[in-house]
N, C-alpha and C positions, 0 to 999 in steps of 0.2 A: 400220219398218212399210211394207208395199207401198203405193205411191202411184200405181197405174196410172190412176186417174181424173184425177189431175193431169197425167199424161202425155197423156191424151186431149185436154186443153185446149191443150197447147203444141206437140205434135208434128204434123208434116204428115201428111196421109193417104197411105198406101201404096197407090197406084192400080193397081199391077201385079196381074194375075190371080194370086191366091195360093191355094195348097192347104195345109192344115194336116194333119199326121200326128201322132197321139198317142193315148193310151188312158187312163191312170190319172188320179188326182186332181192329181198334179203337172202333167200335160199340160193338164188342164182350166183350171188357173190361167193358163197361157200363152195358151190359146185365148181366155179371157175378156178378156185384155188386147188381143188383136188385133181382137176384134169391135168394129166401129165405126171402126177405124183402118186396116183393110186390106180390100181387095176380095176377100173370101173366096168363092171359087167352088166349093169342095168341101172335105170333111173325110174323111180316111181313118183308120179306127180298127179295133181288133180286134173279132172277132165277139163277140156276147153269150155269156157263160159261166155255168154253174151256180155259185151262190155260197151261203154260209151252210149251216146244218145241214140245211135243207130242200132244198138244191141247186136253188134257184129260178133260172131263167134270168134273168141280170142284165146290163143294158147297161153298157158302160164309161162312166165319168163324162163323157168327151169327147163321146160320142154323145148323152147326155142334154142337154148344153149346146147342141150343134149343132142338135138338133131344136127346142129352145126358140127358137133364133135363126133357124130356117128355112134352114139351110145344107144343101145336098145332101151325103149321106153314102154312103160305101161301106165295107164290112166284109169284105175278102177274107181267107180263111184263109191264103193266100200271095200276096203282091203280085207274086211272080215269075211267076205264071200269066198266060198271054197275055191272057185275057179281062179280068183285073184291070188289067193295064197298059193295055189298049185303053181301058178306062173312064177311067183316070187321064188318058191322053193326050187324050181327048175334051174334058176340061175346059180344055185348052190353058194349063197353068200357066206363068207367067213366073217365079214364085218358089215354092219349097216350104219351109215351116217345119216342123221336126221336133222333138218333145219326148217322150221315153219312149214311142216307138211300139211297140217290141218285135219288129220285124222288120228284117233287114239290107236296105238298099237296093242293088239291083244297078246296074250301070253305066248301063243304059238309062234307069233312073229318074233317076239323078244327072245325066245329060246332057239330060234333057227340058226343064227350065226354063232360060231364058236367063240368069237371075241365080243359078242353082244351088240347092242344098239347104242351108238354114241350120239348124243344130242347137243346141238349148239343152241343155247337159250339166251335170249336178249334181256337178261337181268342178272343181278347178283343173288342167286338163290341162297336161302329160301324166300327172299323177298320177290314178290310178283311172279308166283307160279300162275300158269294159265295162258289163255289165248292172246292177250293183248298187253304184254309187260311193258312195252315202250310207251304206249298211251297211258298206262296206269302210273308210271313214274312221273310223267309230265302233269297228269291230272291231279296228282297229290302234291305237286310242288317239290319233288325230290331234288336235291342238289347234286346227287350222284347216282349213277346206275352202272351197268357194265354187261359183261357176257360171262356165261358159265358153260364149260364143257362137262357133261355128266354122262354117266352110264345109266341108261333108262331102266326103270322097273314098271310094274303094272299101274302105279299111281300117276297122277297128273303132275309132272315135273318134280317128283319126289326122289329121284334116283341119286345115287352117290356121286359126289363131286370129284372131278379129276383136276380141274384147274379153273381159275377165275381171273378176270382183268377188269378193273374199275375204269369208268369213263365219266368225266365231269359233265354236268348238264349246264349249258350257258343260258343266259336270259333270252338269247335270240333263237334258241332251239325250238323247233316244232317236231312233229312226229316224222316228217320227211327227212330233215337234216340229221336227226338223232338215229334214225334207222340206217342211213347210209354209213355213219361212223361206226355203229355197233356191228353192222355186217362186215365191214373191213376188219374191225378188231376181232370179231369172232372167227373169221377165216384165218387170220394170222395165228390166233391162239390155237385153233384146231391143228394147224400144220406143225406147230411146235409141240403140241401135246400128244398127238397120235403116236409118233415114234417112241416116246418115253412110256406111254401106256402099254404099247405092244411089247416092249422089252422088259416090262416089269419095274421100271424106275419109279413110276407113279402108282401109288396105291389109292384106290377110291376111298373117300371119307364120307360118312353119313351126314346128311343135313340135320340141322337143329329144327325140328318140327314146331317147337314153341315159338319160333320167330317167323313162321310162314305167313305171308299175305297173298291174296289172290286177285288176279286180273281177269275178270270175266270178258266174254266176247262182246264186242261193241255192236250196237244196232244203229241203223240209220237214224231212227228217231232220237237217239241220244244227242244229236247235234243241235237241237232246239235250245236257244239261250233263254233262261228264266231269270228275268231281271229282279226277282225277289231274292236272288242269291247275292252274296257279296261280290264286288267287282273283281277282287283278286281270284276268287273261285272261277269266275267267267273267263278271265285271262288264261288260266290254266287249261280250261276246256278248249278255248280257241287254239292253243298251242298243241294240245293232245290230239285234236280231231282234224288237224291239217296234215295231209290232204283229205283223208276219209274218216268219217262221213261228212266232214265239214260242219261248221257252225253257222247258224242263221237266226234271224228274227223276222217277224212280219211287220211291214210298214206300208200303210195305204193299200192293204190287201195284197201286197207282193212280198216274196221272201227276199231279204237282203243277206247275202253271205258275208261273214266276217272272216277275213283271211289273216289279219294281224290286229292286235289290240294291246292296250296297256290300261293301267288303273290309276285312279286318283282317290286318295283318302278323303273323308269328309273335311278334314282341316285344310287340305290343298285346294278345295273348291271355294271360290269367292261367291258371296251371296248374290252378286249381280249376274253371275254366269248362268246361262240357261240354254242348253242344247249345243254349245260350242265351247272350245278352249283352244287358244292358239291356232285358230283356223281349222280345227278338226272337230267333227261331230262327237258328241258325248251322249251317253244314255245313263240316267240315274239308276242306281241299283239299291239293294238293301243296305249296303255299306259303301259309300263313295260312288264313283262313276266309272263307266267303261268308256275308254277313248278308242274310237274306231279309226285305226291307222290305215287299214287297207280293206276295201269292201268290194263286193261284186253284186250289183243289182240284177234282178231277173232279166235275162236276155242280153246282158251287156258283159264287157270284158272287165277283169279286175282293174281297180283304180284306187289311187290314194284317197284317203278320207276327205281331204280338202276339195278334191275334184268332185267327189260325190256331193259334197255340201253345196257347191256352186249351183248344181242343178236340182237340188232337193227342195222344191217349193213346199212350204208348210212345215219344214222340219222344226223351226224355232217355235212355232205355235202349237206343236203337237205335244201332248202330255208325255214327258219322258223321252220324246223323240222316237218312240217305238210302240208298237201295239198291234 
């Protein structure tokens, strides 16, 4: 469990003029740990974006917290624009802390603070550099991931490592639960790392580039389930893309979201089974079957697979149960 309140009691104040850059809930957790322990002179976050069915203009979680704390905020569409950089430079940062900001920092920004730009990254670098490291770890069935505190350079997550902490991935984890745990771990690790970095106790160490893997940005269309893939692959996709972009398939002309699933191997399937197992709907795949444990039909609330099956007329007679 995250213990940043305990860190507040025992760690020295970071008196350097500090700017924080980040946007989503993951970054909000990091900012929360810094408030009261760092001299935060400004926050840089993404612009407000339309969200939800009503496309209501919504502020990033980091902005909401910064406003509550009375910290100056800037929301540039592109930090590379001269006017955005000038505003950042006017804050005269001696240290910049970055977590899930969503924009690449150019060299002029990296060179601006005396103590550099320190990033909280949600993987054990050099594994899963890039935009979606948490989803990539789940998608590839990793048993372990973690957080890395690094000093940023001009590459994408290629900077020298200051500290790391591993986190086990459980079979019940999805992107939401793993994000929460890694945010807490990252905040705590940052708070214990910064004082030692600033006093020279920690020396940055280079990454082994030969071990690097990459986690590209996720697109909404990535959530479509392809039943020509093995069942275990699809389970990983369901876990990785919950809550966004979500996974789904088409049935009777309507999308069915899959919120939780498990797999059956070919040997676990009985010849007589068709469309269901133990009261749950299943879908045949290239290797075994996908068990639909929780789904959300179009226009309805999430429901257990068995409840869906009770009202799914034609499921047993439909080829593979999906299409």
